GUPA-683986 format. One record per atom (N, C-alpha, C): y negated, x negated, z; chain; residue number from 1; residue in one letter; atom name. Coordinates in nm, 3 decimals, padded with zeros to 5 digits, always signed. Layout:
BEGIN
((Y; X; Z); "A"; NUM; "A"; "CA")
...
! end
This chain:
BEGIN
((-03.786; +05.090; -15.657); "A"; 1; "X"; "N")
((-03.808; +05.198; -15.755); "A"; 1; "X"; "CA")
((-03.700; +05.268; -15.764); "A"; 1; "X"; "C")
((-03.581; +05.264; -15.705); "A"; 2; "X"; "N")
((-03.491; +05.346; -15.710); "A"; 2; "X"; "CA")
((-03.506; +05.498; -15.650); "A"; 2; "X"; "C")
((-03.572; +05.487; -15.547); "A"; 3; "X"; "N")
((-03.624; +05.639; -15.483); "A"; 3; "X"; "CA")
((-03.695; +05.742; -15.580); "A"; 3; "X"; "C")
((-03.797; +05.688; -15.645); "A"; 4; "X"; "N")
((-03.861; +05.782; -15.754); "A"; 4; "X"; "CA")
((-03.775; +05.814; -15.874); "A"; 4; "X"; "C")
((-03.691; +05.735; -15.882); "A"; 5; "X"; "N")
((-03.592; +05.788; -16.014); "A"; 5; "X"; "CA")
((-03.480; +05.864; -15.950); "A"; 5; "X"; "C")
((-03.429; +05.843; -15.847); "A"; 6; "X"; "N")
((-03.323; +05.947; -15.764); "A"; 6; "X"; "CA")
((-03.404; +06.079; -15.763); "A"; 6; "X"; "C")
((-03.530; +06.082; -15.709); "A"; 7; "X"; "N")
((-03.606; +06.195; -15.695); "A"; 7; "X"; "CA")
((-03.606; +06.280; -15.823); "A"; 7; "X"; "C")
((-03.671; +06.207; -15.920); "A"; 8; "X"; "N")
((-03.661; +06.262; -16.052); "A"; 8; "X"; "CA")
((-03.567; +06.324; -16.109); "A"; 8; "X"; "C")
((-03.422; +06.246; -16.112); "A"; 9; "X"; "N")
((-03.301; +06.318; -16.143); "A"; 9; "X"; "CA")
((-03.283; +06.440; -16.077); "A"; 9; "X"; "C")
((-03.310; +06.453; -15.935); "A"; 10; "X"; "N")
((-03.261; +06.566; -15.840); "A"; 10; "X"; "CA")
((-03.352; +06.675; -15.890); "A"; 10; "X"; "C")
((-03.481; +06.643; -15.920); "A"; 11; "X"; "N")
((-03.579; +06.762; -15.973); "A"; 11; "X"; "CA")
((-03.531; +06.834; -16.121); "A"; 11; "X"; "C")
((-03.503; +06.726; -16.191); "A"; 12; "X"; "N")
((-03.450; +06.770; -16.321); "A"; 12; "X"; "CA")
((-03.328; +06.848; -16.300); "A"; 12; "X"; "C")
((-03.217; +06.788; -16.235); "A"; 13; "X"; "N")
((-03.111; +06.866; -16.228); "A"; 13; "X"; "CA")
((-03.115; +07.019; -16.157); "A"; 13; "X"; "C")
((-03.220; +06.998; -16.053); "A"; 14; "X"; "N")
((-03.228; +07.143; -15.995); "A"; 14; "X"; "CA")
((-03.303; +07.232; -16.087); "A"; 14; "X"; "C")
((-03.382; +07.181; -16.182); "A"; 15; "X"; "N")
((-03.455; +07.268; -16.265); "A"; 15; "X"; "CA")
((-03.345; +07.329; -16.386); "A"; 15; "X"; "C")
((-03.272; +07.237; -16.421); "A"; 16; "X"; "N")
((-03.184; +07.306; -16.532); "A"; 16; "X"; "CA")
((-03.075; +07.388; -16.451); "A"; 16; "X"; "C")
((-03.025; +07.338; -16.327); "A"; 17; "X"; "N")
((-02.940; +07.451; -16.261); "A"; 17; "X"; "CA")
((-03.005; +07.590; -16.219); "A"; 17; "X"; "C")
((-03.144; +07.587; -16.178); "A"; 18; "X"; "N")
((-03.195; +07.708; -16.128); "A"; 18; "X"; "CA")
((-03.275; +07.786; -16.219); "A"; 18; "X"; "C")
((-03.326; +07.708; -16.327); "A"; 19; "X"; "N")
((-03.431; +07.781; -16.420); "A"; 19; "X"; "CA")
((-03.385; +07.779; -16.568); "A"; 19; "X"; "C")
((-03.257; +07.723; -16.598); "A"; 20; "X"; "N")
((-03.207; +07.730; -16.718); "A"; 20; "X"; "CA")
((-03.141; +07.867; -16.765); "A"; 20; "X"; "C")
((-03.090; +07.890; -16.881); "A"; 21; "X"; "N")
((-03.029; +08.017; -16.936); "A"; 21; "X"; "CA")
((-02.937; +08.057; -16.857); "A"; 21; "X"; "C")
((-02.855; +07.952; -16.791); "A"; 22; "X"; "N")
((-02.714; +08.026; -16.726); "A"; 22; "X"; "CA")
((-02.719; +08.025; -16.584); "A"; 22; "X"; "C")
((-02.871; +08.022; -16.527); "A"; 23; "X"; "N")
((-02.887; +08.015; -16.396); "A"; 23; "X"; "CA")
((-02.879; +08.163; -16.330); "A"; 23; "X"; "C")
((-02.876; +08.169; -16.201); "A"; 24; "X"; "N")
((-02.888; +08.315; -16.176); "A"; 24; "X"; "CA")
((-03.012; +08.379; -16.184); "A"; 24; "X"; "C")
((-03.025; +08.518; -16.166); "A"; 25; "X"; "N")
((-03.149; +08.576; -16.182); "A"; 25; "X"; "CA")
((-03.275; +08.522; -16.076); "A"; 25; "X"; "C")
((-03.221; +08.497; -15.971); "A"; 26; "X"; "N")
((-03.331; +08.437; -15.884); "A"; 26; "X"; "CA")
((-03.326; +08.308; -15.871); "A"; 26; "X"; "C")
((-03.286; +08.232; -15.976); "A"; 27; "X"; "N")
((-03.304; +08.097; -15.977); "A"; 27; "X"; "CA")
((-03.432; +08.026; -15.987); "A"; 27; "X"; "C")
((-03.511; +08.085; -16.093); "A"; 28; "X"; "N")
((-03.649; +08.069; -16.144); "A"; 28; "X"; "CA")
((-03.720; +08.083; -16.023); "A"; 28; "X"; "C")
((-03.728; +08.197; -15.953); "A"; 29; "X"; "N")
((-03.797; +08.246; -15.851); "A"; 29; "X"; "CA")
((-03.783; +08.124; -15.755); "A"; 29; "X"; "C")
((-03.690; +08.087; -15.688); "A"; 30; "X"; "N")
((-03.672; +07.987; -15.605); "A"; 30; "X"; "CA")
((-03.715; +07.839; -15.638); "A"; 30; "X"; "C")
((-03.689; +07.816; -15.777); "A"; 31; "X"; "N")
((-03.712; +07.688; -15.806); "A"; 31; "X"; "CA")
((-03.890; +07.682; -15.810); "A"; 31; "X"; "C")
((-03.941; +07.777; -15.882); "A"; 32; "X"; "N")
((-04.095; +07.748; -15.895); "A"; 32; "X"; "CA")
((-04.180; +07.782; -15.748); "A"; 32; "X"; "C")
((-04.092; +07.874; -15.656); "A"; 33; "X"; "N")
((-04.162; +07.901; -15.548); "A"; 33; "X"; "CA")
((-04.142; +07.777; -15.438); "A"; 33; "X"; "C")
((-04.018; +07.704; -15.463); "A"; 34; "X"; "N")
((-04.014; +07.585; -15.371); "A"; 34; "X"; "CA")
((-04.132; +07.458; -15.440); "A"; 34; "X"; "C")
((-04.116; +07.468; -15.571); "A"; 35; "X"; "N")
((-04.218; +07.374; -15.622); "A"; 35; "X"; "CA")
((-04.364; +07.397; -15.567); "A"; 35; "X"; "C")
((-04.405; +07.529; -15.558); "A"; 36; "X"; "N")
((-04.531; +07.548; -15.516); "A"; 36; "X"; "CA")
((-04.554; +07.535; -15.378); "A"; 36; "X"; "C")
((-04.451; +07.539; -15.278); "A"; 37; "X"; "N")
((-04.468; +07.521; -15.165); "A"; 37; "X"; "CA")
((-04.484; +07.368; -15.140); "A"; 37; "X"; "C")
((-04.387; +07.285; -15.219); "A"; 38; "X"; "N")
((-04.403; +07.121; -15.205); "A"; 38; "X"; "CA")
((-04.534; +07.067; -15.252); "A"; 38; "X"; "C")
((-04.575; +07.132; -15.364); "A"; 39; "X"; "N")
((-04.702; +07.106; -15.413); "A"; 39; "X"; "CA")
((-04.831; +07.124; -15.316); "A"; 39; "X"; "C")
((-04.807; +07.225; -15.254); "A"; 40; "X"; "N")
((-04.914; +07.276; -15.148); "A"; 40; "X"; "CA")
((-04.921; +07.196; -15.034); "A"; 40; "X"; "C")
((-04.802; +07.153; -14.995); "A"; 41; "X"; "N")
((-04.788; +07.072; -14.868); "A"; 41; "X"; "CA")
((-04.833; +06.949; -14.917); "A"; 41; "X"; "C")
((-04.794; +06.877; -15.036); "A"; 42; "X"; "N")
((-04.844; +06.769; -15.085); "A"; 42; "X"; "CA")
((-04.969; +06.747; -15.105); "A"; 42; "X"; "C")
((-05.071; +06.868; -15.133); "A"; 43; "X"; "N")
((-05.195; +06.841; -15.150); "A"; 43; "X"; "CA")
((-05.254; +06.838; -15.002); "A"; 43; "X"; "C")
((-05.201; +06.888; -14.907); "A"; 44; "X"; "N")
((-05.263; +06.881; -14.773); "A"; 44; "X"; "CA")
((-05.273; +06.731; -14.721); "A"; 44; "X"; "C")
((-05.114; +06.692; -14.746); "A"; 45; "X"; "N")
((-05.101; +06.550; -14.689); "A"; 45; "X"; "CA")
((-05.147; +06.452; -14.775); "A"; 45; "X"; "C")
((-05.187; +06.475; -14.875); "A"; 46; "X"; "N")
((-05.267; +06.390; -14.996); "A"; 46; "X"; "CA")
((-05.395; +06.390; -14.945); "A"; 46; "X"; "C")
((-05.464; +06.485; -14.912); "A"; 47; "X"; "N")
((-05.613; +06.467; -14.867); "A"; 47; "X"; "CA")
((-05.617; +06.394; -14.749); "A"; 47; "X"; "C")
((-05.525; +06.442; -14.650); "A"; 48; "X"; "N")
((-05.545; +06.410; -14.512); "A"; 48; "X"; "CA")
((-05.523; +06.230; -14.508); "A"; 48; "X"; "C")
((-05.419; +06.184; -14.600); "A"; 49; "X"; "N")
((-05.398; +06.056; -14.572); "A"; 49; "X"; "CA")
((-05.476; +05.958; -14.674); "A"; 49; "X"; "C")
((-05.511; +06.035; -14.790); "A"; 50; "X"; "N")
((-05.563; +05.941; -14.889); "A"; 50; "X"; "CA")
((-05.683; +05.960; -14.936); "A"; 50; "X"; "C")
((-05.757; +06.086; -14.908); "A"; 51; "X"; "N")
((-05.877; +06.122; -14.939); "A"; 51; "X"; "CA")
((-05.890; +06.128; -15.099); "A"; 51; "X"; "C")
((-05.812; +06.143; -15.186); "A"; 52; "X"; "N")
((-05.826; +06.141; -15.350); "A"; 52; "X"; "CA")
((-05.858; +06.276; -15.373); "A"; 52; "X"; "C")
((-05.982; +06.292; -15.413); "A"; 53; "X"; "N")
((-06.000; +06.449; -15.448); "A"; 53; "X"; "CA")
((-05.930; +06.501; -15.580); "A"; 53; "X"; "C")
((-05.931; +06.398; -15.679); "A"; 54; "X"; "N")
((-05.863; +06.464; -15.800); "A"; 54; "X"; "CA")
((-05.708; +06.474; -15.788); "A"; 54; "X"; "C")
((-05.657; +06.388; -15.731); "A"; 55; "X"; "N")
((-05.513; +06.406; -15.693); "A"; 55; "X"; "CA")
((-05.462; +06.524; -15.621); "A"; 55; "X"; "C")
((-05.548; +06.546; -15.522); "A"; 56; "X"; "N")
((-05.537; +06.666; -15.438); "A"; 56; "X"; "CA")
((-05.554; +06.791; -15.524); "A"; 56; "X"; "C")
((-05.666; +06.777; -15.592); "A"; 57; "X"; "N")
((-05.688; +06.924; -15.695); "A"; 57; "X"; "CA")
((-05.591; +06.934; -15.780); "A"; 57; "X"; "C")
((-05.520; +06.829; -15.830); "A"; 58; "X"; "N")
((-05.418; +06.828; -15.920); "A"; 58; "X"; "CA")
((-05.284; +06.886; -15.869); "A"; 58; "X"; "C")
((-05.263; +06.859; -15.728); "A"; 59; "X"; "N")
((-05.134; +06.920; -15.670); "A"; 59; "X"; "CA")
((-05.185; +07.079; -15.625); "A"; 59; "X"; "C")
((-05.304; +07.114; -15.598); "A"; 60; "X"; "N")
((-05.346; +07.247; -15.568); "A"; 60; "X"; "CA")
((-05.330; +07.319; -15.704); "A"; 60; "X"; "C")
((-05.379; +07.275; -15.815); "A"; 61; "X"; "N")
((-05.354; +07.320; -15.941); "A"; 61; "X"; "CA")
((-05.202; +07.347; -15.957); "A"; 61; "X"; "C")
((-05.135; +07.258; -15.974); "A"; 62; "X"; "N")
((-04.998; +07.269; -15.989); "A"; 62; "X"; "CA")
((-04.921; +07.368; -15.875); "A"; 62; "X"; "C")
((-04.957; +07.375; -15.756); "A"; 63; "X"; "N")
((-04.912; +07.477; -15.665); "A"; 63; "X"; "CA")
((-04.943; +07.609; -15.693); "A"; 63; "X"; "C")
((-05.054; +07.646; -15.754); "A"; 64; "X"; "N")
((-05.108; +07.779; -15.793); "A"; 64; "X"; "CA")
((-05.040; +07.802; -15.911); "A"; 64; "X"; "C")
((-05.023; +07.700; -16.015); "A"; 65; "X"; "N")
((-04.939; +07.751; -16.128); "A"; 65; "X"; "CA")
((-04.793; +07.770; -16.100); "A"; 65; "X"; "C")
((-04.743; +07.698; -16.023); "A"; 66; "X"; "N")
((-04.600; +07.731; -15.987); "A"; 66; "X"; "CA")
((-04.584; +07.858; -15.931); "A"; 66; "X"; "C")
((-04.655; +07.881; -15.839); "A"; 67; "X"; "N")
((-04.660; +08.017; -15.786); "A"; 67; "X"; "CA")
((-04.693; +08.141; -15.862); "A"; 67; "X"; "C")
((-04.781; +08.116; -15.994); "A"; 68; "X"; "N")
((-04.796; +08.218; -16.062); "A"; 68; "X"; "CA")
((-04.653; +08.228; -16.168); "A"; 68; "X"; "C")
((-04.595; +08.141; -16.203); "A"; 69; "X"; "N")
((-04.474; +08.117; -16.270); "A"; 69; "X"; "CA")
((-04.359; +08.184; -16.188); "A"; 69; "X"; "C")
((-04.348; +08.159; -16.050); "A"; 70; "X"; "N")
((-04.249; +08.219; -15.952); "A"; 70; "X"; "CA")
((-04.266; +08.359; -15.962); "A"; 70; "X"; "C")
((-04.409; +08.415; -15.953); "A"; 71; "X"; "N")
((-04.425; +08.565; -15.926); "A"; 71; "X"; "CA")
((-04.391; +08.646; -16.071); "A"; 71; "X"; "C")
((-04.404; +08.545; -16.195); "A"; 72; "X"; "N")
((-04.358; +08.613; -16.318); "A"; 72; "X"; "CA")
((-04.226; +08.623; -16.314); "A"; 72; "X"; "C")
((-04.151; +08.521; -16.275); "A"; 73; "X"; "N")
((-03.995; +08.526; -16.257); "A"; 73; "X"; "CA")
((-03.957; +08.642; -16.184); "A"; 73; "X"; "C")
((-04.013; +08.677; -16.069); "A"; 74; "X"; "N")
((-03.993; +08.798; -15.995); "A"; 74; "X"; "CA")
((-03.986; +08.932; -16.075); "A"; 74; "X"; "C")
((-04.081; +08.933; -16.168); "A"; 75; "X"; "N")
((-04.094; +09.040; -16.267); "A"; 75; "X"; "CA")
((-04.002; +09.054; -16.396); "A"; 75; "X"; "C")
((-03.935; +08.923; -16.387); "A"; 76; "X"; "N")
((-03.828; +08.917; -16.490); "A"; 76; "X"; "CA")
((-03.849; +08.848; -16.607); "A"; 76; "X"; "C")
((-03.963; +08.764; -16.590); "A"; 77; "X"; "N")
((-04.021; +08.686; -16.699); "A"; 77; "X"; "CA")
((-03.983; +08.531; -16.670); "A"; 77; "X"; "C")
((-03.915; +08.481; -16.751); "A"; 78; "X"; "N")
((-03.842; +08.344; -16.723); "A"; 78; "X"; "CA")
((-03.948; +08.219; -16.787); "A"; 78; "X"; "C")
((-03.986; +08.136; -16.744); "A"; 79; "X"; "N")
((-04.057; +08.034; -16.810); "A"; 79; "X"; "CA")
((-03.978; +07.982; -16.890); "A"; 79; "X"; "C")
((-04.019; +07.945; -17.016); "A"; 80; "X"; "N")
((-04.132; +07.968; -17.088); "A"; 80; "X"; "CA")
((-04.159; +08.111; -17.164); "A"; 80; "X"; "C")
((-04.068; +08.195; -17.137); "A"; 81; "X"; "N")
((-04.068; +08.332; -17.212); "A"; 81; "X"; "CA")
((-04.155; +08.422; -17.114); "A"; 81; "X"; "C")
((-04.275; +08.397; -17.101); "A"; 82; "X"; "N")
((-04.363; +08.481; -17.023); "A"; 82; "X"; "CA")
((-04.460; +08.544; -17.116); "A"; 82; "X"; "C")
((-04.512; +08.659; -17.096); "A"; 83; "X"; "N")
((-04.624; +08.758; -17.173); "A"; 83; "X"; "CA")
((-04.712; +08.652; -17.220); "A"; 83; "X"; "C")
((-04.751; +08.684; -17.352); "A"; 84; "X"; "N")
((-04.874; +08.596; -17.415); "A"; 84; "X"; "CA")
((-04.988; +08.594; -17.320); "A"; 84; "X"; "C")
((-05.022; +08.698; -17.251); "A"; 85; "X"; "N")
((-05.158; +08.709; -17.176); "A"; 85; "X"; "CA")
((-05.156; +08.592; -17.067); "A"; 85; "X"; "C")
((-05.044; +08.545; -17.030); "A"; 86; "X"; "N")
((-05.027; +08.450; -16.921); "A"; 86; "X"; "CA")
((-05.020; +08.321; -16.958); "A"; 86; "X"; "C")
((-05.026; +08.301; -17.101); "A"; 87; "X"; "N")
((-05.019; +08.154; -17.164); "A"; 87; "X"; "CA")
((-05.160; +08.083; -17.119); "A"; 87; "X"; "C")
((-05.256; +08.149; -17.144); "A"; 88; "X"; "N")
((-05.382; +08.076; -17.112); "A"; 88; "X"; "CA")
((-05.411; +08.021; -16.955); "A"; 88; "X"; "C")
((-05.376; +08.111; -16.860); "A"; 89; "X"; "N")
((-05.402; +08.075; -16.732); "A"; 89; "X"; "CA")
((-05.302; +07.967; -16.702); "A"; 89; "X"; "C")
((-05.179; +08.004; -16.750); "A"; 90; "X"; "N")
((-05.089; +07.888; -16.716); "A"; 90; "X"; "CA")
((-05.102; +07.747; -16.778); "A"; 90; "X"; "C")
((-05.151; +07.756; -16.922); "A"; 91; "X"; "N")
((-05.198; +07.642; -16.981); "A"; 91; "X"; "CA")
((-05.320; +07.561; -16.898); "A"; 91; "X"; "C")
((-05.395; +07.629; -16.864); "A"; 92; "X"; "N")
((-05.528; +07.597; -16.811); "A"; 92; "X"; "CA")
((-05.478; +07.516; -16.658); "A"; 92; "X"; "C")
((-05.395; +07.578; -16.596); "A"; 93; "X"; "N")
((-05.344; +07.542; -16.469); "A"; 93; "X"; "CA")
((-05.262; +07.401; -16.473); "A"; 93; "X"; "C")
((-05.174; +07.390; -16.574); "A"; 94; "X"; "N")
((-05.098; +07.288; -16.599); "A"; 94; "X"; "CA")
((-05.180; +07.166; -16.672); "A"; 94; "X"; "C")
((-05.271; +07.196; -16.750); "A"; 95; "X"; "N")
((-05.351; +07.096; -16.797); "A"; 95; "X"; "CA")
((-05.466; +07.033; -16.695); "A"; 95; "X"; "C")
((-05.492; +07.120; -16.639); "A"; 96; "X"; "N")
((-05.589; +07.061; -16.513); "A"; 96; "X"; "CA")
((-05.538; +06.989; -16.437); "A"; 96; "X"; "C")
((-05.413; +07.007; -16.386); "A"; 97; "X"; "N")
((-05.331; +06.929; -16.320); "A"; 97; "X"; "CA")
((-05.300; +06.788; -16.358); "A"; 97; "X"; "C")
((-05.261; +06.778; -16.499); "A"; 98; "X"; "N")
((-05.260; +06.676; -16.566); "A"; 98; "X"; "CA")
((-05.380; +06.578; -16.560); "A"; 98; "X"; "C")
((-05.497; +06.662; -16.633); "A"; 99; "X"; "N")
((-05.617; +06.592; -16.657); "A"; 99; "X"; "CA")
((-05.679; +06.525; -16.496); "A"; 99; "X"; "C")
((-05.654; +06.611; -16.398); "A"; 100; "X"; "N")
((-05.712; +06.558; -16.256); "A"; 100; "X"; "CA")
((-05.634; +06.416; -16.232); "A"; 100; "X"; "C")
((-05.505; +06.412; -16.250); "A"; 101; "X"; "N")
((-05.440; +06.284; -16.225); "A"; 101; "X"; "CA")
((-05.496; +06.174; -16.301); "A"; 101; "X"; "C")
((-05.500; +06.224; -16.432); "A"; 102; "X"; "N")
((-05.573; +06.101; -16.540); "A"; 102; "X"; "CA")
((-05.709; +06.047; -16.466); "A"; 102; "X"; "C")
((-05.784; +06.143; -16.444); "A"; 103; "X"; "N")
((-05.919; +06.113; -16.382); "A"; 103; "X"; "CA")
((-05.905; +06.027; -16.230); "A"; 103; "X"; "C")
((-05.819; +06.066; -16.155); "A"; 104; "X"; "N")
((-05.791; +06.004; -16.036); "A"; 104; "X"; "CA")
((-05.772; +05.860; -16.078); "A"; 104; "X"; "C")
((-05.665; +05.830; -16.156); "A"; 105; "X"; "N")
((-05.610; +05.704; -16.188); "A"; 105; "X"; "CA")
((-05.713; +05.626; -16.238); "A"; 105; "X"; "C")
((-05.824; +05.673; -16.289); "A"; 106; "X"; "N")
((-05.916; +05.579; -16.357); "A"; 106; "X"; "CA")
((-06.048; +05.572; -16.246); "A"; 106; "X"; "C")
((-06.068; +05.663; -16.163); "A"; 107; "X"; "N")
((-06.184; +05.656; -16.071); "A"; 107; "X"; "CA")
((-06.151; +05.587; -15.947); "A"; 107; "X"; "C")
((-06.045; +05.607; -15.903); "A"; 108; "X"; "N")
((-06.004; +05.524; -15.766); "A"; 108; "X"; "CA")
((-05.894; +05.438; -15.792); "A"; 108; "X"; "C")
((-05.929; +05.342; -15.881); "A"; 109; "X"; "N")
((-05.794; +05.254; -15.906); "A"; 109; "X"; "CA")
((-05.741; +05.186; -15.794); "A"; 109; "X"; "C")
((-05.809; +05.136; -15.692); "A"; 110; "X"; "N")
((-05.763; +05.054; -15.594); "A"; 110; "X"; "CA")
((-05.659; +05.123; -15.505); "A"; 110; "X"; "C")
((-05.710; +05.274; -15.467); "A"; 111; "X"; "N")
((-05.641; +05.353; -15.404); "A"; 111; "X"; "CA")
((-05.502; +05.398; -15.458); "A"; 111; "X"; "C")
((-05.535; +05.427; -15.599); "A"; 112; "X"; "N")
((-05.416; +05.487; -15.688); "A"; 112; "X"; "CA")
((-05.302; +05.355; -15.706); "A"; 112; "X"; "C")
((-05.358; +05.234; -15.700); "A"; 113; "X"; "N")
((-05.240; +05.136; -15.722); "A"; 113; "X"; "CA")
((-05.155; +05.128; -15.581); "A"; 113; "X"; "C")
((-05.254; +05.135; -15.477); "A"; 114; "X"; "N")
((-05.186; +05.134; -15.361); "A"; 114; "X"; "CA")
((-05.089; +05.228; -15.325); "A"; 114; "X"; "C")
((-05.120; +05.365; -15.390); "A"; 115; "X"; "N")
((-05.022; +05.475; -15.361); "A"; 115; "X"; "CA")
((-04.888; +05.459; -15.448); "A"; 115; "X"; "C")
((-04.934; +05.410; -15.565); "A"; 116; "X"; "N")
((-04.803; +05.358; -15.673); "A"; 116; "X"; "CA")
((-04.719; +05.279; -15.605); "A"; 116; "X"; "C")
((-04.770; +05.157; -15.547); "A"; 117; "X"; "N")
((-04.693; +05.066; -15.481); "A"; 117; "X"; "CA")
((-04.608; +05.115; -15.359); "A"; 117; "X"; "C")
((-04.683; +05.224; -15.286); "A"; 118; "X"; "N")
((-04.577; +05.298; -15.179); "A"; 118; "X"; "CA")
((-04.491; +05.388; -15.241); "A"; 118; "X"; "C")
((-04.514; +05.440; -15.347); "A"; 119; "X"; "N")
((-04.422; +05.549; -15.392); "A"; 119; "X"; "CA")
((-04.287; +05.463; -15.465); "A"; 119; "X"; "C")
((-04.328; +05.334; -15.490); "A"; 120; "X"; "N")
((-04.213; +05.261; -15.574); "A"; 120; "X"; "CA")
((-04.113; +05.212; -15.455); "A"; 120; "X"; "C")
((-04.161; +05.178; -15.324); "A"; 121; "X"; "N")
((-04.091; +05.143; -15.212); "A"; 121; "X"; "CA")
((-04.026; +05.262; -15.138); "A"; 121; "X"; "C")
((-04.064; +05.383; -15.189); "A"; 122; "X"; "N")
((-04.007; +05.523; -15.103); "A"; 122; "X"; "CA")
((-03.853; +05.552; -15.146); "A"; 122; "X"; "C")
((-03.790; +05.609; -15.046); "A"; 123; "X"; "N")
((-03.678; +05.668; -15.090); "A"; 123; "X"; "CA")
((-03.700; +05.812; -15.149); "A"; 123; "X"; "C")
((-03.599; +05.864; -15.212); "A"; 124; "X"; "N")
((-03.605; +06.010; -15.282); "A"; 124; "X"; "CA")
((-03.655; +06.108; -15.136); "A"; 124; "X"; "C")
((-03.566; +06.080; -15.038); "A"; 125; "X"; "N")
((-03.601; +06.156; -14.923); "A"; 125; "X"; "CA")
((-03.750; +06.145; -14.868); "A"; 125; "X"; "C")
((-03.823; +06.019; -14.867); "A"; 126; "X"; "N")
((-03.942; +06.010; -14.843); "A"; 126; "X"; "CA")
((-04.044; +06.099; -14.916); "A"; 126; "X"; "C")
((-04.000; +06.085; -15.048); "A"; 127; "X"; "N")
((-04.088; +06.153; -15.170); "A"; 127; "X"; "CA")
((-04.069; +06.287; -15.118); "A"; 127; "X"; "C")
((-03.955; +06.342; -15.109); "A"; 128; "X"; "N")
((-03.929; +06.498; -15.087); "A"; 128; "X"; "CA")
((-04.000; +06.549; -14.953); "A"; 128; "X"; "C")
((-04.003; +06.460; -14.866); "A"; 129; "X"; "N")
((-04.080; +06.505; -14.727); "A"; 129; "X"; "CA")
((-04.248; +06.462; -14.728); "A"; 129; "X"; "C")
((-04.279; +06.388; -14.826); "A"; 130; "X"; "N")
((-04.429; +06.356; -14.825); "A"; 130; "X"; "CA")
((-04.454; +06.243; -14.759); "A"; 130; "X"; "C")
((-04.363; +06.160; -14.720); "A"; 131; "X"; "N")
((-04.376; +06.031; -14.652); "A"; 131; "X"; "CA")
((-04.420; +05.921; -14.737); "A"; 131; "X"; "C")
((-04.446; +05.942; -14.884); "A"; 132; "X"; "N")
((-04.478; +05.863; -14.976); "A"; 132; "X"; "CA")
((-04.635; +05.837; -14.990); "A"; 132; "X"; "C")
((-04.704; +05.913; -14.944); "A"; 133; "X"; "N")
((-04.850; +05.913; -14.934); "A"; 133; "X"; "CA")
((-04.881; +05.811; -14.826); "A"; 133; "X"; "C")
((-04.959; +05.704; -14.850); "A"; 134; "X"; "N")
((-04.992; +05.613; -14.758); "A"; 134; "X"; "CA")
((-05.136; +05.650; -14.681); "A"; 134; "X"; "C")
((-05.155; +05.593; -14.592); "A"; 135; "X"; "N")
((-05.276; +05.639; -14.510); "A"; 135; "X"; "CA")
((-05.384; +05.541; -14.564); "A"; 135; "X"; "C")
((-05.458; +05.570; -14.660); "A"; 136; "X"; "N")
((-05.571; +05.499; -14.708); "A"; 136; "X"; "CA")
((-05.702; +05.552; -14.673); "A"; 136; "X"; "C")
((-05.714; +05.633; -14.580); "A"; 137; "X"; "N")
((-05.851; +05.697; -14.540); "A"; 137; "X"; "CA")
((-05.933; +05.574; -14.499); "A"; 137; "X"; "C")
((-06.051; +05.539; -14.517); "A"; 138; "X"; "N")
((-06.120; +05.432; -14.434); "A"; 138; "X"; "CA")
((-06.099; +05.316; -14.502); "A"; 138; "X"; "C")
((-06.028; +05.299; -14.601); "A"; 139; "X"; "N")
((-05.991; +05.187; -14.661); "A"; 139; "X"; "CA")
((-06.014; +05.173; -14.817); "A"; 139; "X"; "C")
((-06.014; +05.050; -14.854); "A"; 140; "X"; "N")
((-06.046; +05.047; -15.018); "A"; 140; "X"; "CA")
((-05.919; +05.068; -15.094); "A"; 140; "X"; "C")
((-05.819; +05.086; -15.006); "A"; 141; "X"; "N")
((-05.656; +05.086; -15.082); "A"; 141; "X"; "CA")
((-05.579; +04.996; -15.044); "A"; 141; "X"; "C")
((-05.618; +04.900; -14.942); "A"; 142; "X"; "N")
((-05.526; +04.794; -14.904); "A"; 142; "X"; "CA")
((-05.440; +04.825; -14.798); "A"; 142; "X"; "C")
((-05.461; +04.950; -14.734); "A"; 143; "X"; "N")
((-05.404; +04.988; -14.598); "A"; 143; "X"; "CA")
((-05.289; +05.078; -14.628); "A"; 143; "X"; "C")
((-05.173; +05.073; -14.567); "A"; 144; "X"; "N")
((-05.063; +05.171; -14.598); "A"; 144; "X"; "CA")
((-05.021; +05.221; -14.477); "A"; 144; "X"; "C")
! end
């Protein structure tokens, strides 16, 4: 369980350093852009290895939303201080990502639990590189 905690601390620290009020002007662009890329890659790897449709949709939604926030940052709008007209699409994107993960955890419990077990045993580097996605294609969730 140490790997996921280290990864979470690194993500949180990088968010504070690159998206906080004292960060450089390009910081939020980089942070949200890298987040979009990582979630996009994660969605492809997730689908290929696990075949979990709602988890994949969640990552796609997160990638698109992160990309939108990065584009807003390019225009000088730091999240969460974005134009009001953007709150609805960003809220829908973030809400859809959360809802899809919740649905996935209920619909495909066996595969979801196999994924959770694999994540717990992964290092922070494994998570960063997408190696925490077990190969569950063609299994009920018992294969890794």
